[in-house]
DRENDO-1510 file (C-alpha; in Angstrom, 1 decimal, always signed):
<recs>
REC; n; res; u; v; w
REC; 1; UNK; -54.1; -67.0; +22.4 .
REC; 2; UNK; -56.5; -64.9; +20.2 .
REC; 3; UNK; -59.5; -63.2; +21.7 .
REC; 4; UNK; -61.5; -65.5; +19.3 .
REC; 5; UNK; -60.5; -68.5; +21.4 .
REC; 6; UNK; -62.8; -66.8; +24.6 .
REC; 7; UNK; -66.0; -66.5; +24.8 .
REC; 8; UNK; -68.5; -64.0; +26.9 .
REC; 9; UNK; -71.4; -66.1; +26.1 .
REC; 10; UNK; -72.1; -67.5; +29.4 .
REC; 11; UNK; -71.0; -63.9; +31.2 .
REC; 12; UNK; -73.5; -62.1; +28.4 .
REC; 13; UNK; -76.2; -64.7; +29.3 .
REC; 14; UNK; -75.7; -64.3; +33.3 .
REC; 15; UNK; -74.0; -67.6; +33.2 .
REC; 16; UNK; -73.2; -69.6; +36.2 .
REC; 17; UNK; -71.2; -68.0; +39.2 .
REC; 18; UNK; -67.8; -68.6; +39.7 .
REC; 19; UNK; -66.7; -71.8; +41.6 .
REC; 20; UNK; -65.2; -71.3; +44.9 .
REC; 21; UNK; -65.5; -73.6; +48.2 .
REC; 22; UNK; -67.1; -70.6; +50.1 .
REC; 23; UNK; -69.1; -71.0; +53.3 .
REC; 24; UNK; -73.0; -69.7; +53.9 .
REC; 25; UNK; -73.7; -67.3; +55.9 .
REC; 26; UNK; -75.0; -68.6; +59.2 .
REC; 27; UNK; -78.2; -67.5; +61.0 .
REC; 28; UNK; -76.4; -66.5; +63.8 .
REC; 29; UNK; -73.9; -64.4; +61.8 .
REC; 30; UNK; -76.9; -62.7; +60.1 .
REC; 31; UNK; -78.1; -61.7; +63.6 .
REC; 32; UNK; -75.0; -60.3; +64.5 .
REC; 33; UNK; -74.7; -58.1; +61.7 .
REC; 34; UNK; -78.3; -57.1; +62.2 .
REC; 35; UNK; -77.9; -56.2; +65.9 .
REC; 36; UNK; -74.4; -54.3; +65.1 .
REC; 37; UNK; -75.6; -52.5; +62.2 .
REC; 38; UNK; -79.6; -51.9; +63.0 .
REC; 39; UNK; -82.6; -52.5; +60.6 .
REC; 40; UNK; -81.4; -49.9; +58.1 .
REC; 41; UNK; -77.7; -51.3; +58.0 .
REC; 42; UNK; -78.5; -54.8; +57.5 .
REC; 43; UNK; -80.9; -55.6; +54.9 .
REC; 44; UNK; -82.5; -59.6; +54.0 .
REC; 45; UNK; -85.5; -58.7; +52.5 .
REC; 46; UNK; -86.0; -60.4; +48.9 .
REC; 47; UNK; -86.7; -56.8; +47.3 .
REC; 48; UNK; -83.9; -55.1; +49.3 .
REC; 49; UNK; -81.5; -57.9; +47.9 .
REC; 50; UNK; -82.6; -57.9; +44.6 .
REC; 51; UNK; -82.1; -53.9; +44.4 .
REC; 52; UNK; -78.3; -55.1; +45.0 .
REC; 53; UNK; -78.4; -57.9; +42.4 .
REC; 54; UNK; -77.0; -55.7; +39.4 .
REC; 55; UNK; -74.6; -52.9; +38.4 .
REC; 56; UNK; -74.7; -51.0; +35.2 .
REC; 57; UNK; -74.1; -54.0; +33.1 .
REC; 58; UNK; -76.8; -56.7; +32.1 .
REC; 59; UNK; -75.5; -58.9; +34.8 .
REC; 60; UNK; -77.3; -60.0; +37.9 .
REC; 61; UNK; -77.0; -62.0; +40.9 .
REC; 62; UNK; -78.5; -61.6; +44.2 .
REC; 63; UNK; -76.3; -61.3; +47.5 .
REC; 64; UNK; -77.3; -63.0; +50.8 .
REC; 65; UNK; -77.2; -60.0; +52.8 .
REC; 66; UNK; -76.6; -56.1; +52.0 .
REC; 67; UNK; -74.5; -54.1; +54.8 .
REC; 68; UNK; -74.6; -50.3; +54.6 .
REC; 69; UNK; -71.9; -49.4; +57.4 .
REC; 70; UNK; -71.4; -46.1; +58.4 .
REC; 71; UNK; -68.1; -46.2; +60.2 .
REC; 72; UNK; -64.6; -48.0; +59.8 .
REC; 73; UNK; -65.3; -49.9; +63.1 .
REC; 74; UNK; -68.4; -51.5; +61.4 .
REC; 75; UNK; -66.6; -52.4; +58.0 .
REC; 76; UNK; -63.8; -53.9; +60.2 .
REC; 77; UNK; -66.4; -56.1; +61.9 .
REC; 78; UNK; -67.9; -57.2; +58.9 .
REC; 79; UNK; -64.7; -58.3; +57.6 .
REC; 80; UNK; -63.8; -60.1; +60.6 .
REC; 81; UNK; -67.0; -61.8; +60.4 .
REC; 82; UNK; -66.8; -62.6; +56.7 .
REC; 83; UNK; -63.3; -64.3; +57.1 .
REC; 84; UNK; -64.7; -66.3; +60.5 .
REC; 85; UNK; -67.6; -67.6; +58.1 .
REC; 86; UNK; -65.4; -67.8; +54.8 .
REC; 87; UNK; -68.1; -65.9; +53.1 .
REC; 88; UNK; -67.4; -63.6; +50.2 .
REC; 89; UNK; -67.7; -59.8; +50.5 .
REC; 90; UNK; -68.0; -57.4; +47.4 .
REC; 91; UNK; -67.9; -53.7; +48.1 .
REC; 92; UNK; -70.3; -51.6; +46.4 .
REC; 93; UNK; -70.9; -47.7; +45.9 .
REC; 94; UNK; -73.6; -46.6; +43.7 .
REC; 95; UNK; -73.5; -49.7; +41.2 .
REC; 96; UNK; -73.0; -47.3; +38.5 .
REC; 97; UNK; -69.9; -49.8; +36.8 .
REC; 98; UNK; -70.2; -51.0; +33.6 .
REC; 99; UNK; -67.7; -54.3; +33.9 .
REC; 100; UNK; -69.9; -56.1; +36.1 .
REC; 101; UNK; -67.2; -55.6; +39.0 .
REC; 102; UNK; -70.0; -54.9; +41.9 .
REC; 103; UNK; -72.4; -57.7; +40.8 .
REC; 104; UNK; -71.9; -60.6; +43.7 .
REC; 105; UNK; -71.6; -63.6; +41.5 .
REC; 106; UNK; -71.3; -65.5; +44.4 .
REC; 107; UNK; -73.6; -64.4; +46.5 .
REC; 108; UNK; -72.7; -63.5; +50.0 .
REC; 109; UNK; -72.5; -59.8; +51.6 .
REC; 110; UNK; -72.5; -56.9; +49.7 .
REC; 111; UNK; -70.9; -54.3; +51.4 .
REC; 112; UNK; -72.7; -50.9; +50.3 .
REC; 113; UNK; -70.6; -48.0; +51.1 .
REC; 114; UNK; -73.2; -45.2; +50.4 .
REC; 115; UNK; -73.6; -44.2; +54.1 .
REC; 116; UNK; -70.3; -43.4; +54.6 .
REC; 117; UNK; -70.8; -40.2; +52.6 .
REC; 118; UNK; -69.1; -37.6; +54.7 .
REC; 119; UNK; -66.8; -34.8; +53.8 .
REC; 120; UNK; -64.5; -35.3; +56.7 .
REC; 121; UNK; -62.1; -32.3; +56.2 .
REC; 122; UNK; -61.4; -29.6; +53.4 .
REC; 123; UNK; -58.0; -28.2; +54.0 .
REC; 124; UNK; -57.3; -25.2; +52.0 .
REC; 125; UNK; -53.7; -24.6; +52.7 .
REC; 126; UNK; -52.8; -27.9; +51.6 .
REC; 127; UNK; -55.4; -27.9; +48.9 .
REC; 128; UNK; -56.8; -31.3; +49.8 .
REC; 129; UNK; -59.8; -32.8; +50.6 .
REC; 130; UNK; -60.5; -35.9; +53.1 .
REC; 131; UNK; -63.5; -38.0; +52.4 .
REC; 132; UNK; -65.5; -41.2; +53.3 .
REC; 133; UNK; -65.9; -43.6; +49.8 .
REC; 134; UNK; -70.0; -42.8; +49.7 .
REC; 135; UNK; -69.4; -39.3; +48.8 .
REC; 136; UNK; -71.0; -38.7; +45.5 .
REC; 137; UNK; -68.3; -37.5; +42.9 .
REC; 138; UNK; -70.3; -34.3; +41.8 .
REC; 139; UNK; -70.9; -33.2; +45.3 .
REC; 140; UNK; -67.2; -33.6; +45.9 .
REC; 141; UNK; -66.8; -31.5; +42.7 .
REC; 142; UNK; -69.3; -28.9; +44.2 .
REC; 143; UNK; -67.6; -28.5; +47.6 .
REC; 144; UNK; -64.1; -27.6; +45.9 .
REC; 145; UNK; -65.6; -25.3; +43.8 .
REC; 146; UNK; -67.1; -23.6; +46.6 .
REC; 147; UNK; -63.7; -23.1; +48.1 .
REC; 148; UNK; -62.3; -21.7; +45.0 .
REC; 149; UNK; -60.7; -25.4; +44.1 .
REC; 150; UNK; -61.0; -28.0; +41.5 .
REC; 151; UNK; -61.4; -31.6; +41.4 .
REC; 152; UNK; -60.7; -32.7; +37.7 .
REC; 153; UNK; -61.6; -36.2; +37.3 .
REC; 154; UNK; -65.2; -36.1; +35.9 .
REC; 155; UNK; -66.9; -39.7; +34.9 .
REC; 156; UNK; -70.0; -39.6; +32.9 .
REC; 157; UNK; -71.6; -40.9; +35.8 .
REC; 158; UNK; -70.4; -38.3; +38.3 .
REC; 159; UNK; -73.9; -37.2; +39.5 .
REC; 160; UNK; -74.2; -40.8; +40.9 .
REC; 161; UNK; -71.0; -42.6; +41.3 .
REC; 162; UNK; -69.1; -42.5; +44.4 .
REC; 163; UNK; -65.6; -41.5; +45.2 .
REC; 164; UNK; -64.8; -44.7; +46.6 .
REC; 165; UNK; -66.0; -46.8; +43.5 .
REC; 166; UNK; -63.9; -44.3; +41.5 .
REC; 167; UNK; -61.0; -45.0; +43.1 .
REC; 168; UNK; -61.5; -48.9; +43.2 .
REC; 169; UNK; -61.9; -48.5; +39.4 .
REC; 170; UNK; -59.6; -45.6; +38.7 .
REC; 171; UNK; -62.2; -43.9; +36.9 .
REC; 172; UNK; -61.0; -41.4; +34.4 .
REC; 173; UNK; -63.5; -39.1; +32.1 .
REC; 174; UNK; -63.1; -36.2; +29.5 .
REC; 175; UNK; -60.3; -34.1; +31.5 .
REC; 176; UNK; -57.5; -37.1; +31.4 .
REC; 177; UNK; -55.5; -35.3; +28.7 .
REC; 178; UNK; -54.4; -32.2; +30.6 .
REC; 179; UNK; -55.6; -33.5; +34.0 .
REC; 180; UNK; -55.1; -36.9; +34.4 .
REC; 181; UNK; -57.3; -39.6; +36.1 .
REC; 182; UNK; -58.5; -40.7; +39.6 .
REC; 183; UNK; -54.9; -42.2; +40.4 .
REC; 184; UNK; -53.3; -38.8; +39.6 .
REC; 185; UNK; -55.3; -37.1; +42.9 .
REC; 186; UNK; -55.3; -39.9; +45.4 .
REC; 187; UNK; -52.5; -39.1; +48.0 .
REC; 188; UNK; -53.4; -41.4; +50.6 .
REC; 189; UNK; -56.0; -44.0; +51.9 .
REC; 190; UNK; -57.7; -45.9; +54.9 .
REC; 191; UNK; -58.6; -49.5; +54.4 .
REC; 192; UNK; -59.7; -52.4; +56.0 .
REC; 193; UNK; -58.0; -55.7; +55.0 .
REC; 194; UNK; -60.0; -58.8; +54.1 .
REC; 195; UNK; -59.4; -60.4; +58.0 .
REC; 196; UNK; -60.7; -56.9; +59.4 .
REC; 197; UNK; -57.3; -55.2; +60.2 .
REC; 198; UNK; -57.2; -51.3; +59.8 .
REC; 199; UNK; -54.2; -50.2; +57.2 .
REC; 200; UNK; -53.3; -46.4; +56.4 .
REC; 201; UNK; -51.3; -45.8; +53.4 .
REC; 202; UNK; -49.8; -42.6; +52.2 .
REC; 203; UNK; -50.7; -38.9; +53.7 .
REC; 204; UNK; -51.2; -35.5; +53.0 .
REC; 205; UNK; -47.4; -34.6; +51.8 .
REC; 206; UNK; -47.3; -34.3; +48.1 .
REC; 207; UNK; -43.9; -36.1; +47.8 .
REC; 208; UNK; -43.5; -39.6; +49.6 .
REC; 209; UNK; -41.5; -42.7; +48.5 .
REC; 210; UNK; -41.4; -44.4; +51.9 .
REC; 211; UNK; -41.7; -47.9; +51.2 .
REC; 212; UNK; -44.2; -49.5; +48.3 .
REC; 213; UNK; -46.7; -47.1; +47.0 .
REC; 214; UNK; -49.6; -49.4; +48.4 .
REC; 215; UNK; -51.8; -46.1; +47.9 .
REC; 216; UNK; -51.6; -46.8; +44.4 .
REC; 217; UNK; -51.5; -50.6; +44.3 .
REC; 218; UNK; -55.2; -50.1; +46.1 .
REC; 219; UNK; -56.4; -47.6; +43.5 .
REC; 220; UNK; -58.1; -49.4; +40.6 .
REC; 221; UNK; -57.8; -52.9; +42.5 .
REC; 222; UNK; -61.6; -53.3; +42.1 .
REC; 223; UNK; -62.4; -54.0; +45.5 .
REC; 224; UNK; -60.1; -57.4; +45.4 .
REC; 225; UNK; -57.7; -56.4; +48.0 .
REC; 226; UNK; -59.4; -54.4; +50.7 .
REC; 227; UNK; -62.3; -52.2; +51.5 .
REC; 228; UNK; -61.3; -48.6; +51.3 .
REC; 229; UNK; -62.9; -46.5; +54.0 .
REC; 230; UNK; -61.1; -42.9; +53.7 .
REC; 231; UNK; -59.7; -41.2; +51.2 .
REC; 232; UNK; -57.2; -38.0; +50.8 .
REC; 233; UNK; -57.6; -36.3; +47.7 .
REC; 234; UNK; -55.4; -33.6; +46.0 .
REC; 235; UNK; -57.3; -30.7; +44.9 .
REC; 236; UNK; -55.9; -27.9; +42.3 .
REC; 237; UNK; -56.8; -24.0; +41.9 .
REC; 238; UNK; -60.0; -23.6; +40.0 .
REC; 239; UNK; -59.3; -22.5; +36.2 .
REC; 240; UNK; -60.0; -18.8; +35.7 .
REC; 241; UNK; -62.1; -19.4; +32.3 .
REC; 242; UNK; -63.6; -22.1; +30.3 .
REC; 243; UNK; -64.4; -22.6; +27.0 .
REC; 244; UNK; -66.1; -25.2; +24.4 .
REC; 245; UNK; -66.1; -25.5; +20.6 .
REC; 246; UNK; -68.1; -28.4; +18.6 .
REC; 247; UNK; -66.4; -29.1; +15.4 .
REC; 248; UNK; -68.3; -30.9; +12.7 .
REC; 249; UNK; -66.7; -33.6; +10.7 .
REC; 250; UNK; -68.1; -35.1; +7.4 .
REC; 251; UNK; -65.3; -37.7; +7.8 .
REC; 252; UNK; -64.6; -39.5; +10.9 .
REC; 253; UNK; -61.0; -39.9; +9.5 .
REC; 254; UNK; -60.1; -36.2; +9.8 .
REC; 255; UNK; -61.8; -35.9; +13.3 .
REC; 256; UNK; -59.7; -38.7; +14.6 .
REC; 257; UNK; -56.2; -36.8; +13.7 .
REC; 258; UNK; -57.1; -33.7; +15.3 .
REC; 259; UNK; -55.9; -34.1; +18.9 .
REC; 260; UNK; -52.0; -34.7; +17.1 .
REC; 261; UNK; -52.9; -31.6; +15.1 .
REC; 262; UNK; -54.0; -29.5; +17.7 .
REC; 263; UNK; -51.1; -30.7; +20.4 .
REC; 264; UNK; -48.7; -30.1; +17.9 .
REC; 265; UNK; -49.7; -26.5; +17.3 .
REC; 266; UNK; -48.9; -26.2; +21.0 .
REC; 267; UNK; -51.9; -26.1; +22.3 .
REC; 268; UNK; -53.1; -28.3; +25.3 .
REC; 269; UNK; -56.9; -28.7; +25.4 .
REC; 270; UNK; -58.6; -29.8; +28.8 .
REC; 271; UNK; -60.5; -32.5; +26.8 .
REC; 272; UNK; -61.2; -33.2; +23.2 .
REC; 273; UNK; -64.3; -35.7; +23.1 .
REC; 274; UNK; -65.1; -37.7; +20.0 .
REC; 275; UNK; -69.0; -38.7; +18.9 .
REC; 276; UNK; -69.4; -40.8; +15.9 .
REC; 277; UNK; -72.3; -40.6; +13.6 .
REC; 278; UNK; -74.4; -43.4; +15.2 .
REC; 279; UNK; -73.9; -41.6; +18.9 .
REC; 280; UNK; -75.1; -38.4; +17.4 .
REC; 281; UNK; -78.0; -40.3; +15.9 .
REC; 282; UNK; -78.8; -41.9; +19.4 .
REC; 283; UNK; -78.8; -38.5; +21.1 .
REC; 284; UNK; -80.6; -36.6; +18.8 .
REC; 285; UNK; -83.4; -39.3; +18.6 .
REC; 286; UNK; -83.8; -39.0; +22.6 .
REC; 287; UNK; -83.0; -35.2; +23.1 .
REC; 288; UNK; -83.3; -33.1; +19.9 .
REC; 289; UNK; -80.3; -31.2; +20.9 .
REC; 290; UNK; -79.4; -29.9; +17.6 .
REC; 291; UNK; -76.7; -32.1; +16.4 .
REC; 292; UNK; -75.6; -32.4; +13.1 .
REC; 293; UNK; -76.9; -36.2; +12.0 .
REC; 294; UNK; -75.4; -36.1; +8.9 .
REC; 295; UNK; -72.0; -35.6; +10.3 .
REC; 296; UNK; -69.7; -39.0; +10.5 .
REC; 297; UNK; -68.4; -37.3; +13.6 .
REC; 298; UNK; -68.1; -34.1; +16.1 .
REC; 299; UNK; -65.5; -33.4; +18.5 .
REC; 300; UNK; -66.1; -31.4; +22.0 .
REC; 301; UNK; -62.9; -29.5; +23.0 .
REC; 302; UNK; -62.5; -27.7; +25.8 .
REC; 303; UNK; -59.9; -25.3; +27.1 .
REC; 304; UNK; -59.2; -23.7; +30.1 .
REC; 305; UNK; -56.7; -21.3; +31.7 .
REC; 306; UNK; -56.0; -17.8; +31.8 .
REC; 307; UNK; -59.0; -15.8; +29.8 .
REC; 308; UNK; -56.9; -14.0; +27.6 .
REC; 309; UNK; -54.8; -17.3; +26.3 .
REC; 310; UNK; -58.1; -19.3; +26.1 .
REC; 311; UNK; -59.6; -17.0; +23.7 .
REC; 312; UNK; -56.5; -17.1; +21.6 .
REC; 313; UNK; -55.9; -20.9; +21.8 .
REC; 314; UNK; -59.9; -21.2; +20.7 .
REC; 315; UNK; -59.1; -19.4; +17.6 .
REC; 316; UNK; -56.4; -21.6; +17.0 .
REC; 317; UNK; -58.3; -24.5; +17.2 .
REC; 318; UNK; -61.2; -23.2; +15.0 .
REC; 319; UNK; -58.6; -22.6; +12.5 .
REC; 320; UNK; -57.1; -25.6; +12.7 .
REC; 321; UNK; -60.1; -27.7; +12.6 .
REC; 322; UNK; -61.3; -25.6; +9.6 .
REC; 323; UNK; -58.1; -26.2; +7.9 .
REC; 324; UNK; -58.6; -30.0; +8.5 .
REC; 325; UNK; -61.9; -30.7; +7.2 .
REC; 326; UNK; -64.2; -29.4; +9.6 .
REC; 327; UNK; -67.4; -27.8; +8.2 .
REC; 328; UNK; -68.6; -26.0; +11.0 .
REC; 329; UNK; -66.9; -25.1; +14.3 .
REC; 330; UNK; -69.6; -23.9; +16.8 .
REC; 331; UNK; -68.2; -21.6; +19.7 .
REC; 332; UNK; -70.0; -21.8; +22.9 .
REC; 333; UNK; -70.7; -18.0; +24.0 .
REC; 334; UNK; -71.1; -18.9; +27.4 .
REC; 335; UNK; -71.3; -21.1; +30.3 .
REC; 336; UNK; -75.2; -22.3; +29.5 .
REC; 337; UNK; -74.1; -22.6; +25.9 .
REC; 338; UNK; -71.3; -25.1; +26.6 .
REC; 339; UNK; -73.5; -26.7; +29.5 .
REC; 340; UNK; -76.1; -27.8; +26.6 .
REC; 341; UNK; -73.0; -29.2; +24.5 .
REC; 342; UNK; -71.5; -31.5; +27.3 .
REC; 343; UNK; -75.3; -32.5; +28.3 .
REC; 344; UNK; -75.3; -34.1; +24.9 .
REC; 345; UNK; -72.0; -35.7; +25.2 .
REC; 346; UNK; -73.2; -37.0; +28.8 .
REC; 347; UNK; -76.0; -38.6; +27.3 .
REC; 348; UNK; -74.9; -40.8; +24.8 .
REC; 349; UNK; -74.5; -43.7; +26.8 .
REC; 350; UNK; -78.4; -43.5; +28.2 .
REC; 351; UNK; -79.6; -42.6; +24.8 .
REC; 352; UNK; -78.6; -45.9; +23.2 .
REC; 353; UNK; -80.9; -47.8; +25.9 .
REC; 354; UNK; -83.5; -46.3; +23.8 .
REC; 355; UNK; -82.0; -48.3; +20.5 .
REC; 356; UNK; -81.7; -52.0; +21.6 .
REC; 357; UNK; -82.7; -53.8; +25.1 .
REC; 358; UNK; -78.7; -54.8; +25.7 .
REC; 359; UNK; -75.5; -52.8; +25.6 .
REC; 360; UNK; -72.2; -54.2; +26.1 .
REC; 361; UNK; -70.1; -51.1; +26.7 .
REC; 362; UNK; -66.2; -51.4; +26.1 .
REC; 363; UNK; -63.5; -49.0; +26.7 .
REC; 364; UNK; -60.5; -50.0; +25.1 .
REC; 365; UNK; -57.4; -47.7; +25.3 .
REC; 366; UNK; -54.8; -47.2; +22.5 .
REC; 367; UNK; -52.0; -45.1; +21.7 .
REC; 368; UNK; -53.2; -41.6; +20.2 .
REC; 369; UNK; -51.4; -42.6; +17.1 .
REC; 370; UNK; -53.7; -45.5; +16.8 .
REC; 371; UNK; -56.5; -43.6; +16.9 .
REC; 372; UNK; -57.6; -43.5; +12.9 .
REC; 373; UNK; -56.7; -47.4; +12.5 .
REC; 374; UNK; -58.9; -48.3; +15.5 .
REC; 375; UNK; -61.7; -46.2; +14.7 .
REC; 376; UNK; -61.6; -47.9; +11.3 .
REC; 377; UNK; -61.3; -51.3; +12.4 .
REC; 378; UNK; -64.2; -51.3; +14.8 .
REC; 379; UNK; -66.3; -49.7; +11.7 .
REC; 380; UNK; -65.3; -53.1; +9.6 .
REC; 381; UNK; -66.2; -55.3; +12.7 .
REC; 382; UNK; -69.6; -53.7; +13.1 .
REC; 383; UNK; -70.5; -54.2; +9.3 .
REC; 384; UNK; -68.4; -57.9; +9.3 .
REC; 385; UNK; -71.3; -59.4; +12.4 .
REC; 386; UNK; -74.5; -56.7; +11.0 .
REC; 387; UNK; -74.2; -55.0; +14.2 .
REC; 388; UNK; -74.6; -51.4; +15.6 .
REC; 389; UNK; -71.8; -50.5; +17.3 .
REC; 390; UNK; -71.5; -46.6; +18.2 .
REC; 391; UNK; -68.2; -45.2; +19.2 .
REC; 392; UNK; -67.8; -42.2; +21.4 .
REC; 393; UNK; -64.9; -41.5; +24.3 .
REC; 394; UNK; -61.9; -39.4; +25.3 .
REC; 395; UNK; -60.2; -39.1; +22.0 .
REC; 396; UNK; -57.7; -36.8; +23.7 .
REC; 397; UNK; -56.2; -40.0; +25.8 .
REC; 398; UNK; -56.9; -42.7; +23.3 .
REC; 399; UNK; -59.9; -43.9; +25.3 .
REC; 400; UNK; -62.7; -45.2; +22.9 .
REC; 401; UNK; -65.7; -46.6; +23.8 .
REC; 402; UNK; -67.4; -48.8; +21.1 .
REC; 403; UNK; -70.9; -49.9; +22.3 .
REC; 404; UNK; -72.2; -53.1; +21.0 .
REC; 405; UNK; -76.0; -53.0; +21.0 .
REC; 406; UNK; -78.0; -56.2; +21.0 .
REC; 407; UNK; -80.6; -58.4; +22.5 .
REC; 408; UNK; -79.0; -60.8; +24.9 .
REC; 409; UNK; -82.2; -63.1; +24.6 .
REC; 410; UNK; -81.4; -63.9; +21.1 .
REC; 411; UNK; -78.6; -66.5; +21.0 .
REC; 412; UNK; -77.7; -65.7; +17.2 .
REC; 413; UNK; -77.1; -62.3; +17.9 .
REC; 414; UNK; -75.3; -62.7; +20.9 .
REC; 415; UNK; -72.8; -65.4; +19.0 .
REC; 416; UNK; -72.3; -62.4; +16.7 .
REC; 417; UNK; -71.8; -60.0; +19.8 .
REC; 418; UNK; -69.1; -62.4; +21.3 .
REC; 419; UNK; -66.9; -62.4; +18.0 .
REC; 420; UNK; -67.1; -58.6; +17.8 .
REC; 421; UNK; -66.0; -58.0; +21.0 .
REC; 422; UNK; -63.2; -60.4; +21.0 .
REC; 423; UNK; -61.8; -58.8; +17.7 .
REC; 424; UNK; -62.3; -55.7; +19.1 .
REC; 425; UNK; -60.0; -56.3; +21.8 .
REC; 426; UNK; -57.4; -58.0; +19.3 .
REC; 427; UNK; -57.5; -54.8; +17.5 .
REC; 428; UNK; -56.5; -52.9; +20.5 .
REC; 429; UNK; -53.9; -55.0; +21.9 .
REC; 430; UNK; -52.5; -55.4; +18.2 .
REC; 431; UNK; -52.3; -51.6; +18.1 .
REC; 432; UNK; -50.4; -51.3; +21.1 .
REC; 433; UNK; -53.1; -50.5; +23.4 .
REC; 434; UNK; -55.3; -52.5; +26.0 .
REC; 435; UNK; -58.6; -53.9; +27.0 .
REC; 436; UNK; -59.5; -50.9; +29.4 .
REC; 437; UNK; -58.9; -47.1; +30.1 .
REC; 438; UNK; -61.1; -46.7; +33.0 .
REC; 439; UNK; -64.2; -49.2; +33.5 .
REC; 440; UNK; -61.9; -51.6; +34.9 .
REC; 441; UNK; -61.8; -55.7; +34.1 .
REC; 442; UNK; -64.6; -56.8; +36.6 .
REC; 443; UNK; -66.6; -59.7; +35.2 .
REC; 444; UNK; -67.0; -59.0; +31.8 .
REC; 445; UNK; -63.4; -59.0; +30.3 .
REC; 446; UNK; -61.4; -61.2; +33.2 .
REC; 447; UNK; -61.7; -64.1; +30.5 .
REC; 448; UNK; -59.3; -62.0; +27.9 .
REC; 449; UNK; -57.2; -60.3; +30.8 .
REC; 450; UNK; -54.0; -62.7; +29.7 .
REC; 451; UNK; -54.2; -61.1; +25.9 .
REC; 452; UNK; -53.0; -57.8; +27.5 .
REC; 453; UNK; -50.9; -58.8; +30.5 .
REC; 454; UNK; -47.5; -60.6; +30.1 .
REC; 455; UNK; -47.5; -63.8; +31.8 .
REC; 456; UNK; -45.0; -63.1; +34.5 .
REC; 457; UNK; -47.1; -59.8; +35.4 .
REC; 458; UNK; -50.6; -61.7; +35.4 .
REC; 459; UNK; -48.4; -64.1; +37.9 .
REC; 460; UNK; -47.4; -61.4; +40.1 .
REC; 461; UNK; -50.8; -60.0; +40.5 .
REC; 462; UNK; -52.2; -63.1; +41.6 .
REC; 463; UNK; -49.4; -63.5; +44.5 .
REC; 464; UNK; -50.3; -60.0; +45.0 .
REC; 465; UNK; -54.3; -61.1; +45.4 .
REC; 466; UNK; -53.3; -64.3; +47.4 .
REC; 467; UNK; -51.1; -62.2; +50.0 .
REC; 468; UNK; -53.7; -59.4; +50.6 .
REC; 469; UNK; -56.6; -61.9; +50.3 .
REC; 470; UNK; -55.7; -65.4; +51.2 .
REC; 471; UNK; -58.9; -66.8; +51.4 .
REC; 472; UNK; -60.3; -65.4; +48.2 .
REC; 473; UNK; -63.5; -63.9; +49.8 .
REC; 474; UNK; -63.0; -60.3; +48.4 .
REC; 475; UNK; -64.9; -59.9; +45.4 .
REC; 476; UNK; -64.1; -63.3; +44.3 .
REC; 477; UNK; -64.4; -64.0; +40.2 .
REC; 478; UNK; -63.3; -60.6; +38.9 .
REC; 479; UNK; -60.5; -59.2; +37.6 .
REC; 480; UNK; -58.5; -62.7; +37.2 .
REC; 481; UNK; -59.2; -65.4; +34.4 .
REC; 482; UNK; -60.3; -68.8; +35.5 .
REC; 483; UNK; -57.2; -70.8; +37.0 .
REC; 484; UNK; -56.4; -73.7; +34.3 .
REC; 485; UNK; -58.0; -76.6; +35.9 .
</recs>
């Protein structure tokens, strides 16, 4: 079935919550939670509920109660009560997700982990850190750097997003090419099952093939299998030198082919990021960062490692880009200039909010060889439907972010957005790619899941979900398409 046979219109317009035979949290249960967690740990006021009704998308639905536990034992109490009352539980970090994964579409309990924000252990000898899920990602970075260690995954939301949310979504970021994504650093987890039982997986050891790898099963499970309460994260030595370059291309096709050319030359950058002309213009109108608005694309290329090797590789990258169509290659002279270039890249998503009222932020992933074709197809789709679709993303690992800008209150435009999104998904899958590289499926892509997964694979995933959560109370209405009637 083609993506064109699907529809996100109801979701885009904030359609009805998924149907399920859930209970309603009783007054006595609310009282028990209030007594257990205190006035700051159990929120019932309408204004508080509204604050937890949305995430980084345009979706919105109020929960019946918000709970903010501080300990694993409190999480166990909450889930045991939810099972007893047959009430849905949506786990939430900072709410910066871009797939509607933490919106409580069925009401019930929002379990916010932001008060579980302790760095419990930083082990220099084993080069790892043990944290609660509410630790902000940037704070984890800073704590590691202070000990000469490094945590590479760096989603654009790192100053707001929490490590628990990163683990639940398997967040990525620019450094995926050289260093991998969140799953590559998670060694062990403590988690609470839907009925309140405590489970520990993995540990401090690097090698571990004892039994099924439940650690990696929970990473990226989007809160549908268990509630993560502690995380053991592998760290690496801090790179001794980092340099950044910006290459300006009059033709986006030339820019999109550079990753293969650079890798084939024996250079492995920490990252290569692309911004197309629409993305460049969005940022420049907002920040006036001096970006070349007439260019079809720019690449941000970061190299790290031994200082002498980085300097040689930087010159190689400058030469390769100039030989393949770049009209300018700017080399950041110091850390401040590098930070300025990366600030422009991290501002792309926020800058788009000034252009149109609503943004549908996609994150298709395709093989690197298919990047030029994917970019060409997205530009054609934008022209076909008369839509502004800026594209940026992690070109070094094939993760592209087409952002469809529109007004969700305009039904005719929403219809065009729906068709364009479906065609973008068809393009990704047709090129050997998939629907998402780091944002997750959440609410917005669940009805397209079968386009990218083998039927047996999807059936096995449903069975895993049923085994972990037989009542279906953990983040219901997410990830999986509606079951056939």
